[in-house]
C-alpha positions as CSV (number, residue, x, y, z in Angstrom):
1,M,-13.3,52.1,-32.7
2,E,-16.3,51.5,-35.0
3,I,-16.1,48.5,-37.5
4,K,-18.5,47.5,-40.2
5,F,-19.8,44.0,-40.4
6,L,-22.2,41.7,-42.1
7,K,-24.2,39.0,-40.4
8,I,-24.4,36.1,-42.8
9,T,-26.3,32.8,-42.5
10,A,-25.3,29.7,-44.4
11,A,-27.8,26.9,-44.0
12,G,-28.4,27.8,-40.4
13,N,-24.8,28.5,-39.4
14,D,-24.5,32.2,-38.7
15,F,-21.4,34.3,-38.8
16,I,-20.1,37.8,-38.2
17,V,-18.0,38.7,-41.2
18,I,-15.5,41.7,-41.2
19,D,-13.2,43.1,-43.8
20,N,-9.9,43.0,-42.0
21,R,-7.5,43.7,-44.9
22,Y,-6.3,46.8,-43.1
23,K,-5.7,45.1,-39.8
24,L,-8.5,46.8,-37.8
25,I,-8.4,43.7,-35.6
26,L,-4.9,42.5,-34.7
27,P,-4.1,38.8,-34.3
28,Q,-3.4,39.1,-30.6
29,H,-7.0,40.4,-30.2
30,Y,-8.8,37.7,-32.3
31,T,-9.9,35.5,-29.4
32,V,-11.2,38.3,-27.2
33,V,-13.1,40.0,-30.1
34,A,-14.6,36.7,-31.2
35,K,-15.8,35.7,-27.8
36,K,-17.2,39.2,-27.3
37,L,-19.0,39.6,-30.6
38,C,-20.4,36.1,-30.8
39,N,-22.1,36.3,-27.4
40,R,-25.8,36.0,-28.1
41,K,-26.9,37.8,-24.9
42,Y,-24.6,40.8,-24.9
43,A,-23.6,41.3,-28.5
44,V,-24.4,40.4,-32.1
45,G,-24.3,36.7,-31.6
46,A,-23.0,34.1,-34.0
47,D,-21.5,30.6,-34.3
48,G,-18.3,32.2,-35.4
49,L,-16.3,35.3,-36.4
50,I,-14.8,35.4,-39.9
51,L,-12.1,37.9,-40.9
52,L,-11.3,38.6,-44.5
53,E,-7.6,39.4,-44.9
54,S,-5.1,39.9,-47.6
55,S,-3.3,37.0,-49.2
56,N,-0.1,36.6,-51.3
57,M,-1.3,33.4,-52.9
58,A,-5.0,33.8,-53.5
59,D,-7.8,36.5,-53.8
60,F,-8.0,36.8,-50.0
61,K,-7.5,34.9,-46.8
62,M,-10.1,33.6,-44.4
63,K,-9.4,33.6,-40.6
64,Y,-12.0,31.7,-38.7
65,L,-12.7,31.9,-34.9
66,N,-15.3,29.9,-33.1
67,S,-17.7,31.5,-30.8
68,D,-15.6,30.4,-27.8
69,G,-12.6,32.3,-29.3
70,S,-10.8,29.2,-30.5
71,H,-9.3,29.0,-33.9
72,A,-10.4,26.6,-36.6
73,S,-8.4,25.9,-39.7
74,M,-11.5,25.6,-41.9
75,C,-15.3,26.0,-41.8
76,G,-17.3,24.8,-44.8
77,N,-20.3,27.1,-44.3
78,G,-18.0,29.9,-43.2
79,G,-16.2,29.5,-46.5
80,R,-19.5,29.9,-48.4
81,A,-20.3,32.9,-46.2
82,I,-17.0,34.7,-46.9
83,A,-17.4,34.1,-50.6
84,T,-20.8,35.8,-50.5
85,F,-19.3,38.6,-48.4
86,A,-16.4,39.2,-50.8
87,Y,-18.7,39.2,-53.9
88,N,-21.4,41.5,-52.4
89,L,-18.8,44.0,-51.2
90,H,-17.1,44.0,-54.6
91,I,-13.8,42.8,-53.0
92,I,-14.0,40.2,-55.8
93,N,-15.8,41.1,-59.0
94,S,-15.9,37.6,-60.3
95,K,-18.4,34.9,-59.2
96,K,-15.5,32.5,-59.1
97,M,-12.7,33.0,-56.6
98,I,-10.0,31.2,-54.7
99,F,-9.1,32.0,-51.1
100,E,-6.6,30.9,-48.5
101,T,-7.4,29.1,-45.3
102,D,-5.2,27.6,-42.7
103,A,-6.1,24.2,-44.0
104,G,-5.3,25.0,-47.7
105,L,-6.6,26.8,-50.7
106,V,-10.4,26.7,-51.5
107,N,-12.2,27.5,-54.7
108,A,-15.7,29.1,-54.4
109,E,-18.4,29.9,-56.9
110,I,-21.5,32.1,-56.5
111,L,-24.5,30.3,-58.1
112,L,-28.1,31.4,-58.8
113,N,-30.7,31.6,-56.1
114,D,-28.3,32.7,-53.3
115,K,-26.4,29.5,-53.4
116,V,-22.6,29.0,-53.1
117,K,-20.5,26.1,-54.1
118,L,-17.1,25.3,-52.5
119,H,-14.5,23.2,-54.2
120,I,-12.8,21.7,-51.1
121,Y,-9.4,20.0,-50.9
122,N,-9.3,16.3,-50.5
123,P,-10.1,14.9,-47.0
124,S,-7.5,13.0,-45.0
125,N,-7.0,10.5,-42.2
126,I,-10.0,8.5,-43.0
127,K,-10.7,5.6,-40.5
128,T,-13.8,3.5,-40.7
129,N,-15.4,0.9,-38.4
130,M,-13.9,2.0,-35.1
131,Q,-15.4,1.6,-31.6
132,I,-15.2,3.8,-28.5
133,L,-16.7,3.4,-25.1
134,V,-18.7,6.4,-23.8
135,E,-19.9,5.9,-20.2
136,D,-21.5,2.5,-20.5
137,R,-22.3,2.7,-24.2
138,I,-20.2,1.5,-27.1
139,F,-20.4,3.7,-30.2
140,K,-19.4,2.4,-33.7
141,I,-17.7,5.4,-35.3
142,D,-15.9,6.5,-38.4
143,F,-13.4,9.4,-38.6
144,I,-12.4,11.8,-41.3
145,N,-10.7,15.2,-41.6
146,T,-12.3,17.6,-44.0
147,G,-10.2,20.5,-42.9
148,V,-11.1,19.9,-39.3
149,P,-11.6,16.5,-37.5
150,H,-15.0,14.8,-37.6
151,V,-16.5,11.7,-36.1
152,V,-19.5,10.2,-37.9
153,I,-22.0,8.0,-36.1
154,F,-25.0,6.3,-37.8
155,V,-28.2,6.3,-35.8
156,K,-31.7,4.9,-36.3
157,D,-33.6,7.7,-34.6
158,I,-31.9,11.0,-35.3
159,N,-34.7,13.0,-33.7
160,N,-34.3,11.5,-30.2
161,I,-30.5,11.2,-30.0
162,D,-29.1,13.3,-27.2
163,V,-26.6,15.3,-29.4
164,S,-25.6,17.6,-26.6
165,K,-24.7,14.9,-24.1
166,Y,-23.0,12.3,-26.4
167,G,-21.6,15.0,-28.7
168,Q,-19.8,16.6,-25.8
169,L,-18.6,13.3,-24.3
170,I,-17.1,12.1,-27.7
171,R,-15.8,15.6,-28.5
172,Y,-13.6,15.4,-25.3
173,H,-12.9,11.7,-25.4
174,D,-9.4,10.6,-24.6
175,Q,-9.0,9.1,-28.0
176,F,-9.1,12.6,-29.6
177,K,-7.1,14.6,-27.0
178,Q,-4.0,14.7,-29.2
179,I,-5.9,16.6,-31.9
180,G,-7.7,19.0,-29.6
181,G,-10.9,17.1,-29.7
182,T,-13.3,16.4,-32.5
183,N,-16.6,17.5,-34.1
184,V,-19.3,14.8,-33.8
185,N,-22.0,14.1,-36.5
186,F,-25.0,11.9,-36.0
187,V,-26.3,10.6,-39.3
188,K,-29.5,9.0,-40.5
189,V,-29.6,7.5,-44.0
190,K,-33.0,8.3,-45.6
191,N,-32.4,6.7,-49.0
192,N,-29.5,6.1,-51.4
193,N,-28.9,9.7,-52.1
194,T,-30.3,11.5,-49.0
195,I,-29.1,11.7,-45.4
196,L,-30.0,13.7,-42.3
197,V,-27.2,15.1,-40.1
198,R,-27.0,16.7,-36.7
199,T,-23.7,18.0,-35.5
200,Y,-22.1,18.9,-32.2
201,E,-19.5,21.5,-33.2
202,R,-16.1,21.8,-31.4
203,G,-15.6,25.5,-30.5
204,V,-19.3,26.3,-30.4
205,E,-19.6,23.6,-27.8
206,G,-23.1,22.6,-28.7
207,E,-25.3,21.6,-31.6
208,T,-25.6,24.0,-34.6
209,L,-28.2,24.1,-37.3
210,A,-25.6,23.0,-39.8
211,C,-21.9,22.4,-40.2
212,G,-20.4,22.5,-43.6
213,T,-17.3,20.4,-43.0
214,G,-19.5,18.0,-40.9
215,I,-22.0,17.6,-43.7
216,T,-19.2,17.0,-46.1
217,A,-17.6,14.4,-43.8
218,S,-21.0,12.6,-43.3
219,G,-21.7,12.5,-47.0
220,I,-18.3,11.1,-47.9
221,I,-18.4,8.4,-45.2
222,T,-21.9,7.2,-46.3
223,V,-20.6,6.7,-49.8
224,L,-17.4,5.0,-48.7
225,K,-19.5,2.6,-46.6
226,G,-21.8,1.8,-49.5
227,L,-24.9,3.4,-48.0
228,T,-25.4,6.2,-50.5
229,K,-24.1,7.3,-53.9
230,A,-22.8,10.8,-54.8
231,P,-24.0,13.4,-55.2
232,I,-25.7,13.3,-51.7
233,N,-28.5,15.5,-50.6
234,V,-27.9,16.4,-46.9
235,I,-30.7,17.7,-44.8
236,S,-29.3,19.8,-41.9
237,Q,-30.9,20.3,-38.5
238,G,-32.1,23.8,-39.7
239,G,-34.0,22.1,-42.6
240,D,-31.8,23.4,-45.5
241,I,-30.6,20.9,-48.1
242,L,-26.9,20.9,-49.0
243,I,-25.3,18.9,-51.8
244,V,-22.1,17.0,-51.3
245,S,-20.4,15.8,-54.5
246,F,-17.1,14.1,-55.2
247,N,-15.3,11.4,-57.3
248,L,-13.7,8.2,-56.1
249,V,-10.3,7.5,-57.5
250,Q,-8.8,4.2,-56.3
251,G,-11.2,4.4,-53.4
252,K,-10.1,7.9,-52.4
253,P,-12.5,10.9,-52.5
254,T,-11.4,13.7,-54.8
255,N,-12.9,16.8,-56.4
256,V,-15.1,17.4,-53.3
257,T,-17.7,20.1,-53.5
258,L,-20.2,21.5,-51.0
259,E,-23.2,23.5,-52.3
260,G,-26.0,25.2,-50.4
261,P,-27.9,28.4,-49.6
262,V,-26.3,31.6,-48.1
263,S,-28.2,34.7,-47.0
264,I,-27.2,38.1,-45.7
265,S,-29.2,38.7,-42.5
266,F,-28.2,42.3,-41.8
267,K,-25.3,44.8,-41.7
268,G,-24.2,47.2,-39.0
269,F,-21.4,48.7,-37.0
270,I,-19.6,47.2,-34.0
271,V,-17.8,49.2,-31.4
272,I,-14.6,47.5,-30.3
């Protein structure tokens, strides 16, 4: 079977996006198809597979699969990618849309200069100033769920931190086993409204050039700890700048948005 797709890059995160409203790919095949198509050696290659499906409560539904075939309830950059996909294929004719994810409803807006803004639901389960032992090293960590779980770690030298090593060890740490592991973000504060972030992504099982929910998590934590003020400019490992904005109401973040660049790399056909 031949299926059309778009390859879309959102601040360095790359995705294969498919219109699956007519169930060309069945749920029982999601994992196998994602692992096959995201393979960078033998297929298209991507950080994840995104399926646009019909929704009874929104303009459409986003189903997200990591490159290892695992499911994620939300992906920030993936959300911005599917908004671009829906608008460019005229699935949605308005530049403003609302779509369903397994973590909740998300509003998106197509902006000028190939940028997309997501209005994300409020984060949860925020825990600051924790410590964990990793091998013989103690890490001071903060935790937040921005649709998926994220650990935030502040570092002095972000260029020389071993993201792959420590990201993997913390991702699989016993403390996070009950939630299926966690994403891990290493953060360097540049000034009171700019940070740099490198992320080890659960499901990709390695560092990615950007992670939308991780960038959002890192921005929120830096404000809560008094290190920055919103809106925050976040420089990803890929070099793109994303903007995290939100309000604090009784110390809790609300009206969270993530804004950044999205581009269509190419389109084609996949044989499944």
